[in-house]
C-alpha positions as CSV (number, residue, x, y, z in Angstrom):
1,M,-75.7,-3.1,-7.5
2,T,-77.5,-4.9,-10.2
3,I,-79.8,-3.2,-12.8
4,D,-82.7,-4.9,-11.4
5,T,-82.1,-3.3,-8.0
6,I,-81.4,0.0,-9.3
7,C,-84.7,-0.1,-11.2
8,E,-86.6,-1.3,-8.0
9,Q,-85.2,1.5,-6.0
10,G,-85.9,4.0,-8.7
11,F,-89.5,2.8,-9.0
12,A,-90.3,3.1,-5.2
13,P,-91.7,6.7,-5.5
14,A,-93.8,5.7,-8.5
15,R,-95.2,2.7,-6.8
16,A,-96.1,4.9,-3.9
17,A,-97.9,7.3,-6.2
18,V,-99.9,4.6,-7.8
19,E,-100.7,3.0,-4.5
20,S,-101.9,6.4,-3.0
21,G,-104.2,6.9,-6.1
22,R,-102.3,9.9,-7.4
23,I,-101.8,8.2,-10.8
24,P,-103.4,5.2,-12.2
25,A,-100.3,3.5,-13.5
26,A,-96.6,3.7,-14.0
27,A,-93.8,1.9,-15.6
28,L,-90.0,2.6,-15.2
29,G,-87.5,1.4,-17.5
30,V,-83.7,1.6,-16.8
31,V,-80.9,0.8,-19.5
32,S,-77.2,1.1,-19.4
33,A,-74.8,1.7,-22.2
34,D,-73.8,-1.9,-22.2
35,G,-77.3,-3.0,-22.8
36,R,-78.4,-4.1,-19.3
37,R,-81.9,-3.2,-18.6
38,A,-84.8,-3.6,-16.2
39,I,-88.4,-2.7,-16.0
40,R,-90.9,-2.3,-13.2
41,F,-94.6,-1.5,-13.5
42,A,-97.7,-1.2,-11.3
43,G,-101.3,0.0,-11.5
44,M,-104.1,0.1,-14.0
45,A,-103.9,0.8,-17.6
46,A,-107.5,1.9,-17.6
47,V,-109.8,2.7,-14.6
48,V,-112.8,3.6,-16.8
49,P,-114.9,2.6,-18.7
50,E,-113.6,-1.0,-17.9
51,P,-110.7,-1.6,-15.4
52,E,-107.6,-3.0,-17.0
53,A,-104.3,-3.9,-15.3
54,L,-101.1,-2.5,-16.7
55,T,-98.7,-5.2,-18.2
56,H,-95.3,-5.2,-19.7
57,D,-96.7,-5.2,-23.2
58,H,-98.9,-2.1,-23.0
59,W,-98.3,0.8,-25.3
60,F,-98.2,4.4,-23.8
61,D,-99.3,7.5,-25.6
62,L,-95.8,9.2,-25.5
63,A,-97.2,12.8,-26.2
64,S,-94.3,15.3,-26.6
65,L,-91.8,12.5,-26.5
66,S,-92.7,12.3,-30.1
67,K,-90.8,15.6,-30.7
68,V,-87.4,13.9,-29.7
69,I,-87.8,10.3,-30.3
70,A,-89.4,10.8,-33.7
71,T,-89.3,14.4,-35.2
72,T,-85.9,15.5,-33.8
73,T,-84.2,12.2,-34.8
74,M,-85.8,12.4,-38.3
75,I,-84.6,15.9,-38.9
76,L,-81.1,15.0,-37.7
77,K,-81.0,11.9,-39.9
78,L,-82.0,14.0,-42.9
79,A,-79.3,16.4,-42.0
80,E,-76.8,13.5,-41.9
81,Q,-77.8,12.4,-45.4
82,G,-77.3,16.0,-46.7
83,R,-80.9,16.4,-47.6
84,I,-81.3,19.5,-45.3
85,D,-79.1,22.0,-43.6
86,I,-80.5,22.7,-40.2
87,D,-79.1,26.2,-40.3
88,R,-81.2,27.0,-43.5
89,P,-84.8,28.4,-43.6
90,L,-87.7,25.9,-43.4
91,T,-88.6,27.3,-46.8
92,D,-86.0,25.1,-48.3
93,A,-88.6,22.4,-47.6
94,I,-91.8,24.2,-47.5
95,P,-91.5,27.0,-50.2
96,D,-95.2,27.9,-49.7
97,L,-94.7,28.8,-46.0
98,R,-96.5,32.3,-45.8
99,Q,-96.5,32.4,-49.6
100,Y,-98.6,35.5,-49.8
101,D,-95.9,37.6,-48.1
102,V,-92.9,36.2,-49.5
103,A,-90.8,39.5,-48.8
104,G,-92.1,40.3,-45.4
105,A,-93.2,37.3,-43.5
106,A,-91.0,36.5,-40.5
107,E,-92.1,32.9,-40.6
108,R,-90.1,32.6,-43.9
109,R,-87.0,33.3,-42.0
110,L,-87.2,30.6,-39.4
111,T,-84.6,27.8,-39.6
112,F,-84.9,24.1,-38.8
113,R,-82.5,24.9,-35.8
114,D,-84.9,27.7,-34.6
115,C,-87.7,25.3,-34.5
116,L,-85.6,22.6,-32.9
117,M,-84.5,24.7,-30.2
118,H,-87.8,26.5,-29.6
119,R,-86.3,30.0,-30.1
120,T,-88.9,31.3,-32.5
121,F,-91.7,33.8,-31.8
122,L,-94.5,31.2,-32.3
123,P,-97.0,30.5,-29.5
124,A,-96.8,27.5,-27.3
125,V,-100.1,26.0,-28.7
126,E,-103.1,26.9,-30.9
127,P,-106.4,25.1,-30.7
128,L,-106.2,24.0,-34.3
129,Y,-108.8,21.2,-33.7
130,T,-111.6,23.8,-33.2
131,Y,-110.9,25.2,-36.7
132,G,-112.0,21.9,-38.5
133,D,-111.3,18.3,-38.9
134,D,-109.5,18.1,-42.5
135,P,-105.8,17.4,-41.8
136,A,-104.8,18.8,-45.1
137,R,-106.8,22.1,-44.7
138,L,-105.3,22.4,-41.1
139,R,-101.8,22.0,-42.3
140,A,-102.6,24.8,-44.9
141,F,-103.8,26.9,-42.0
142,V,-100.5,26.4,-40.0
143,L,-98.5,27.5,-43.1
144,Q,-100.6,30.5,-44.1
145,Y,-101.8,31.9,-40.7
146,V,-100.2,35.2,-39.5
147,W,-98.8,33.9,-36.3
148,P,-98.7,36.5,-33.5
149,H,-95.2,37.5,-32.4
150,G,-94.0,36.8,-28.8
151,P,-91.0,35.8,-26.8
152,P,-89.5,32.4,-27.4
153,V,-91.4,29.7,-25.7
154,Y,-91.6,25.9,-25.9
155,S,-93.9,25.6,-29.0
156,D,-95.8,22.8,-30.4
157,I,-96.1,24.9,-33.6
158,N,-92.4,24.7,-34.0
159,F,-92.7,20.9,-34.3
160,I,-95.8,20.9,-36.4
161,L,-93.8,22.9,-38.9
162,L,-91.0,20.4,-38.7
163,G,-93.3,17.6,-39.3
164,I,-94.7,19.3,-42.4
165,A,-91.1,19.7,-43.5
166,I,-90.3,16.0,-43.1
167,E,-93.5,15.1,-45.1
168,R,-92.4,17.5,-47.9
169,I,-88.7,16.2,-48.1
170,T,-89.7,12.4,-47.9
171,G,-92.9,12.5,-49.7
172,A,-94.6,10.4,-47.0
173,P,-96.2,10.7,-43.7
174,L,-94.1,10.6,-40.5
175,S,-95.9,7.2,-39.7
176,D,-93.8,5.6,-42.6
177,W,-90.6,6.4,-41.1
178,P,-88.9,3.2,-39.6
179,I,-88.6,4.2,-36.0
180,G,-88.0,0.8,-34.4
181,D,-89.8,-2.0,-32.6
182,G,-92.0,-1.0,-29.8
183,L,-92.6,2.5,-31.3
184,A,-95.4,3.6,-33.7
185,F,-97.7,6.3,-34.5
186,G,-101.2,5.4,-33.6
187,P,-103.1,3.1,-33.4
188,P,-100.6,1.1,-31.6
189,P,-100.4,-2.6,-32.6
190,G,-101.1,-3.9,-29.0
191,P,-102.9,-3.2,-25.7
192,S,-102.9,0.5,-25.1
193,V,-103.0,2.5,-21.8
194,A,-105.9,4.8,-21.6
195,T,-105.6,8.6,-21.2
196,E,-108.1,11.1,-21.0
197,Q,-112.0,11.1,-20.9
198,C,-112.2,13.7,-23.9
199,H,-115.2,16.0,-23.9
200,W,-114.6,17.0,-27.5
201,R,-114.5,13.4,-28.8
202,G,-116.9,12.0,-26.2
203,R,-115.0,9.1,-25.0
204,V,-112.0,7.9,-23.2
205,M,-108.8,8.0,-25.4
206,K,-107.3,4.6,-25.7
207,G,-105.2,3.6,-28.6
208,E,-106.0,7.2,-30.1
209,V,-103.8,10.2,-29.6
210,H,-104.7,12.1,-26.6
211,D,-103.5,15.5,-28.1
212,E,-106.4,17.2,-29.8
213,N,-104.3,19.0,-32.4
214,A,-102.5,15.8,-33.2
215,F,-105.7,13.8,-33.6
216,A,-107.2,16.7,-35.9
217,L,-104.0,16.7,-38.0
218,G,-104.4,13.0,-38.6
219,G,-102.5,11.3,-35.8
220,A,-98.9,11.7,-37.0
221,P,-97.9,15.3,-36.9
222,G,-94.5,16.6,-35.6
223,H,-95.3,17.4,-32.2
224,A,-97.2,14.4,-30.7
225,G,-98.9,11.1,-31.8
226,L,-96.2,8.4,-31.1
227,F,-96.9,5.4,-28.9
228,G,-94.4,3.3,-27.3
229,T,-93.9,0.3,-25.0
230,T,-91.4,0.6,-22.2
231,D,-89.0,-1.6,-24.1
232,G,-89.3,0.4,-27.3
233,V,-88.4,3.6,-25.5
234,L,-85.5,1.9,-23.9
235,D,-84.2,0.5,-27.2
236,F,-84.2,4.1,-28.4
237,A,-82.4,5.4,-25.3
238,H,-79.8,2.7,-25.7
239,A,-79.1,3.5,-29.4
240,M,-78.5,7.1,-28.2
241,L,-76.1,5.9,-25.4
242,D,-74.1,3.6,-27.6
243,G,-73.9,6.1,-30.4
244,S,-75.8,4.0,-33.1
245,M,-78.7,6.2,-33.5
246,L,-77.0,9.2,-34.9
247,S,-73.6,10.2,-36.4
248,A,-71.2,12.0,-34.0
249,A,-71.9,15.5,-35.4
250,M,-75.6,15.0,-35.1
251,M,-75.2,13.5,-31.5
252,A,-73.4,16.7,-30.7
253,E,-76.4,18.7,-31.9
254,A,-78.7,16.8,-29.6
255,R,-76.3,17.3,-26.6
256,T,-75.2,20.9,-27.0
257,A,-77.3,23.5,-25.4
258,N,-78.0,27.2,-25.8
259,E,-78.2,29.7,-22.9
260,A,-81.9,28.3,-22.3
261,H,-80.7,24.8,-21.7
262,R,-82.1,23.7,-25.0
263,T,-80.4,21.5,-27.6
264,C,-81.8,20.5,-31.0
265,G,-85.0,19.0,-29.7
266,W,-84.0,18.2,-26.1
267,E,-83.4,19.9,-22.9
268,R,-80.1,19.7,-21.2
269,A,-79.7,19.3,-17.4
270,F,-80.1,22.5,-15.3
271,S,-80.9,23.4,-11.7
272,G,-84.5,22.5,-10.9
273,W,-85.1,20.6,-14.1
274,H,-87.5,17.5,-14.4
275,G,-84.8,14.9,-14.4
276,G,-83.7,15.6,-10.9
277,A,-80.7,17.2,-9.2
278,A,-78.3,14.2,-9.4
279,C,-78.1,14.2,-13.3
280,S,-74.5,14.8,-14.7
281,A,-74.2,18.0,-16.8
282,D,-74.1,15.9,-19.8
283,T,-77.8,14.6,-19.5
284,I,-80.6,15.4,-21.9
285,G,-84.2,14.6,-21.3
286,H,-87.9,15.4,-22.3
287,T,-91.3,15.1,-21.0
288,G,-94.7,14.4,-22.4
289,F,-98.1,15.8,-21.3
290,T,-99.7,12.5,-20.7
291,G,-97.2,11.8,-17.9
292,T,-94.2,10.4,-19.9
293,G,-90.4,11.2,-19.9
294,L,-87.0,10.1,-21.0
295,W,-83.6,11.1,-19.5
296,I,-80.0,10.1,-20.9
297,D,-77.1,10.6,-18.8
298,F,-74.0,10.2,-21.1
299,D,-71.5,10.6,-18.4
300,R,-73.0,7.7,-16.5
301,G,-73.9,5.7,-19.5
302,L,-77.3,5.3,-18.2
303,A,-80.9,6.1,-19.3
304,W,-84.3,5.8,-17.7
305,T,-87.9,6.4,-18.8
306,L,-90.9,6.9,-16.6
307,L,-94.2,6.3,-18.3
308,T,-97.6,7.1,-16.6
309,N,-101.1,7.8,-17.5
310,R,-101.5,10.7,-15.1
311,V,-104.2,12.3,-17.3
312,H,-106.5,9.3,-16.9
313,P,-109.4,9.8,-16.6
314,T,-108.8,13.7,-16.4
315,R,-106.0,16.1,-16.7
316,H,-107.8,18.3,-14.1
317,A,-106.3,16.7,-11.0
318,D,-103.1,17.0,-9.1
319,S,-101.2,13.8,-10.0
320,G,-97.9,15.1,-8.5
321,I,-96.1,14.3,-11.6
322,Q,-93.8,17.4,-11.5
323,T,-92.5,16.2,-8.0
324,L,-92.4,12.5,-9.0
325,R,-90.2,12.8,-12.1
326,P,-87.1,14.4,-10.4
327,L,-87.6,12.2,-7.4
328,V,-87.5,9.0,-9.5
329,G,-84.4,10.3,-11.3
330,E,-82.7,11.1,-8.1
331,Q,-83.5,7.5,-6.7
332,V,-82.3,5.9,-10.1
333,I,-78.8,7.7,-9.9
334,A,-78.5,7.2,-6.2
335,A,-78.9,3.4,-6.7
336,W,-76.5,3.5,-9.7
337,D,-73.7,5.5,-7.9
338,A,-74.0,3.3,-4.7
């Protein structure tokens, strides 16, 4: 079966979701380890304030795909270069973390790996944008705040800290890192897909990061802010598949999971996960709040990305994205295996 046919079959559920009005637009990209690729797209990049049809060239707000495509990759490359040890504390890069309680602060004992694998006590999210609009001051708040302790959860705070660590090590914002064509921290250099009508900012987000905290932190923190075209995401996925993105040792870090199915940055396939039941055991993936996702099946030499604007014009609607993601993955793999 050709890669075009595989993509067409995989896209059928997303096309139906667009046609039924559950989501405004969707794009599916499929790529194999040998470089074959196909893309399908349908729907509206924006419905309000002005209708705009989705095209091949539109940039999506990738939301938490930023964590894996950008931040995780940056951290693992710094480890490759010997500039950090991921099992060392964050204080190697951020010596002023909780600097007023050097002896007792639990944050000072957190390692890079702890944050990458979301095994810290830090909360899932904090409305940082409600505390002010000075990115430097908000970063200082993140570093000095006495965070409440809780059970390990998937946490944006983990990756905000990792983003600050990268800034400290490199002496430059994350937006200066060479990520690749078709990937950029906003505003993107091309037509952009609209996300939410934001009540705080008083406008539809289009070419501006949807995540409120990412916006308040200057648009390029560690947890969100990356934009990408379908081809840009596929280029990244292909480099992961063919082993050119990371060294063998760092690829192993990205693919080896703990008991919670988390690797360094990624999730690994487990029963009931967002990639679908057909994925091989050696599959990693991640999703983004705006309606994005990327899955890489190393056993099959296959990757796919489903990009949508399911939060447009509001997140407060049932888009069916939780059902759509695994269904698309299962259709892609069924066609691949046929």
